[in-house]
C-alpha positions as CSV (number, residue, x, y, z in Angstrom):
1,M,-36.6,73.7,-93.2
2,D,-38.4,73.7,-96.7
3,F,-36.2,71.0,-97.9
4,V,-37.1,68.8,-94.6
5,A,-40.6,69.3,-95.3
6,D,-40.9,68.4,-99.0
7,L,-39.1,65.8,-98.2
8,L,-41.2,64.1,-95.6
9,K,-44.2,65.6,-98.0
10,I,-42.5,62.7,-100.4
11,V,-41.5,60.0,-97.9
12,L,-44.2,59.7,-95.4
13,P,-46.9,59.0,-98.3
14,A,-43.9,56.4,-100.0
15,G,-43.7,54.7,-96.5
16,L,-47.1,54.2,-96.5
17,V,-47.9,52.8,-99.4
18,I,-44.9,50.7,-98.9
19,Y,-45.9,48.9,-95.7
20,G,-49.5,49.0,-96.9
21,M,-48.3,46.5,-99.6
22,Y,-45.9,44.5,-97.7
23,I,-49.4,43.9,-95.8
24,T,-51.1,43.1,-98.5
25,V,-48.3,40.6,-100.0
26,V,-47.5,39.2,-96.0
27,S,-51.5,38.3,-95.7
28,F,-51.6,37.1,-99.6
29,L,-48.6,34.8,-98.7
30,S,-50.0,33.7,-95.4
31,K,-53.4,32.5,-96.8
32,E,-51.3,30.8,-100.0
33,R,-49.6,28.7,-96.9
34,E,-52.5,27.8,-95.3
35,K,-54.0,26.4,-98.7
36,L,-51.2,24.5,-99.8
37,L,-51.5,22.8,-96.2
38,I,-54.9,22.0,-96.7
39,D,-54.2,20.7,-100.1
40,L,-51.5,18.4,-98.5
41,K,-53.5,17.1,-95.7
42,T,-55.9,16.3,-98.1
43,Q,-53.6,14.0,-100.3
44,N,-52.4,12.8,-97.2
45,T,-55.5,11.9,-95.9
46,Q,-56.4,9.9,-99.1
47,I,-53.3,7.9,-99.6
48,I,-52.8,7.3,-95.4
49,L,-56.3,6.1,-94.4
50,P,-56.7,3.7,-96.9
51,I,-53.5,2.6,-95.4
52,R,-54.3,2.9,-92.2
53,L,-57.7,0.8,-92.6
54,Q,-55.7,-1.8,-94.2
55,A,-53.0,-2.1,-90.8
56,S,-56.7,-2.7,-89.1
57,E,-57.8,-5.2,-90.9
58,R,-54.2,-7.1,-90.4
59,I,-54.5,-6.4,-86.9
60,C,-58.1,-7.5,-86.4
61,L,-57.1,-10.3,-88.4
62,L,-53.7,-11.0,-86.0
63,L,-56.1,-11.1,-83.0
64,E,-58.6,-13.2,-84.6
65,R,-55.8,-15.8,-85.3
66,I,-54.6,-16.2,-82.4
67,T,-57.8,-16.2,-80.3
68,P,-57.0,-19.9,-79.0
69,N,-60.3,-21.7,-80.1
70,N,-59.2,-20.6,-84.0
71,L,-55.3,-21.2,-83.0
72,V,-55.7,-24.7,-81.7
73,R,-58.5,-25.8,-84.2
74,R,-55.7,-24.4,-87.0
75,V,-52.5,-25.8,-85.2
76,N,-53.4,-29.2,-83.7
77,Q,-53.1,-32.3,-85.6
78,A,-54.4,-35.9,-84.4
79,E,-50.6,-37.3,-83.9
80,F,-49.3,-34.3,-81.9
81,S,-48.0,-34.4,-78.4
82,A,-48.4,-32.1,-75.8
83,R,-45.0,-30.9,-76.2
84,D,-45.6,-30.7,-79.8
85,L,-48.4,-28.5,-79.9
86,H,-47.1,-26.5,-77.4
87,S,-44.4,-25.4,-79.5
88,Q,-46.8,-25.1,-82.7
89,L,-49.2,-22.9,-80.6
90,L,-46.3,-20.7,-79.5
91,M,-44.1,-20.7,-82.9
92,E,-47.6,-19.8,-84.7
93,V,-48.2,-17.3,-82.4
94,R,-44.9,-15.4,-82.8
95,E,-44.8,-15.6,-86.4
96,E,-48.2,-14.1,-86.3
97,F,-46.8,-11.5,-84.2
98,N,-43.9,-10.5,-85.9
99,H,-45.8,-10.9,-89.3
100,N,-48.0,-7.8,-88.2
101,L,-45.3,-5.7,-86.1
102,S,-44.5,-3.1,-88.6
103,Q,-48.5,-2.1,-88.1
104,Q,-47.5,-0.3,-84.8
105,V,-47.3,2.8,-86.8
106,Y,-50.3,3.5,-88.1
107,F,-51.7,3.2,-84.2
108,S,-51.6,5.3,-81.0
109,D,-49.0,3.6,-78.2
110,E,-52.2,2.6,-75.8
111,T,-53.9,0.6,-78.9
112,W,-50.4,-1.2,-79.6
113,E,-50.0,-2.0,-75.7
114,S,-53.3,-3.5,-75.7
115,V,-52.4,-6.0,-78.8
116,K,-48.9,-6.7,-77.7
117,R,-50.8,-7.6,-74.1
118,A,-53.4,-9.4,-75.9
119,V,-50.5,-11.6,-77.3
120,E,-48.7,-11.8,-74.4
121,S,-52.0,-13.4,-72.7
122,V,-52.2,-16.0,-75.5
123,V,-48.8,-17.0,-74.8
124,T,-49.2,-17.3,-70.9
125,L,-52.6,-19.0,-71.4
126,I,-50.8,-21.7,-73.7
127,N,-47.7,-21.8,-71.2
128,S,-49.8,-22.1,-67.7
129,S,-52.1,-25.0,-69.9
130,F,-49.0,-26.4,-70.8
131,Q,-47.5,-26.3,-67.6
132,D,-48.8,-29.3,-65.3
133,M,-49.2,-31.4,-68.6
134,N,-47.3,-34.9,-68.3
135,D,-44.9,-36.3,-70.7
136,E,-47.0,-38.5,-72.6
137,A,-50.3,-36.4,-72.9
138,R,-51.4,-35.9,-76.2
139,G,-52.2,-32.8,-77.8
140,I,-56.2,-33.2,-77.8
141,D,-55.8,-32.7,-73.8
142,L,-53.5,-29.9,-74.5
143,A,-56.0,-28.6,-76.5
144,K,-59.0,-29.3,-73.8
145,R,-56.8,-27.8,-71.2
146,I,-56.4,-24.6,-73.0
147,F,-60.1,-24.4,-74.3
148,Q,-60.7,-24.5,-70.7
149,R,-58.9,-21.5,-69.7
150,S,-59.7,-19.6,-72.5
151,L,-63.3,-19.9,-71.3
152,D,-62.7,-19.4,-67.6
153,Q,-61.1,-15.8,-68.1
154,K,-62.7,-12.9,-67.1
155,N,-60.4,-10.4,-68.7
156,D,-60.2,-11.2,-72.4
157,G,-57.0,-9.5,-73.8
158,I,-58.1,-10.1,-77.8
159,Q,-61.4,-8.5,-77.2
160,I,-60.1,-5.4,-75.5
161,A,-57.5,-5.5,-78.0
162,L,-59.9,-5.3,-80.7
163,T,-62.2,-3.1,-78.8
164,Q,-59.6,-0.6,-78.8
165,V,-58.3,-1.0,-82.4
166,K,-61.9,-0.5,-84.1
167,S,-62.4,2.6,-81.6
168,E,-59.6,4.4,-82.8
169,I,-60.5,3.5,-86.6
170,R,-63.9,4.9,-85.9
171,I,-62.0,8.5,-84.9
172,Y,-61.6,8.5,-89.3
173,F,-65.3,7.9,-90.3
């Protein structure tokens, strides 16, 4: 019995010391891990933020370039027929969109959907403007119709998408 009591006198304090050291080491390692995560997030922010800003600039540029007013002015040529202008406009919108397709990884699904809806609304505007034109119509006639329908639109998808992109970027500032 004396042997068990002596053994407990030695083992119990040693166990308490080991348990205390264990708690100290776990606490230290936890704090170090948190510190490393904060450093990693800071480094990520320094790298990712400029890329996200660049992606936002590119999407804003895409939306501005496919605005019917800017698009028609940039693409239209005096010798174009309505059919030629129609195909050039659609090709330009698709190229612009495909060129910036990879930027979607930097935006929320909601924002990217608004960008896609804006592009689709421009394509729809171009197609609906061309639909009831005769075969001899000139490009300038189609351009006028696109401008008129663009002005008549109450819900401007491009402005909605631009607002969405800008508000998403403002989160980081």
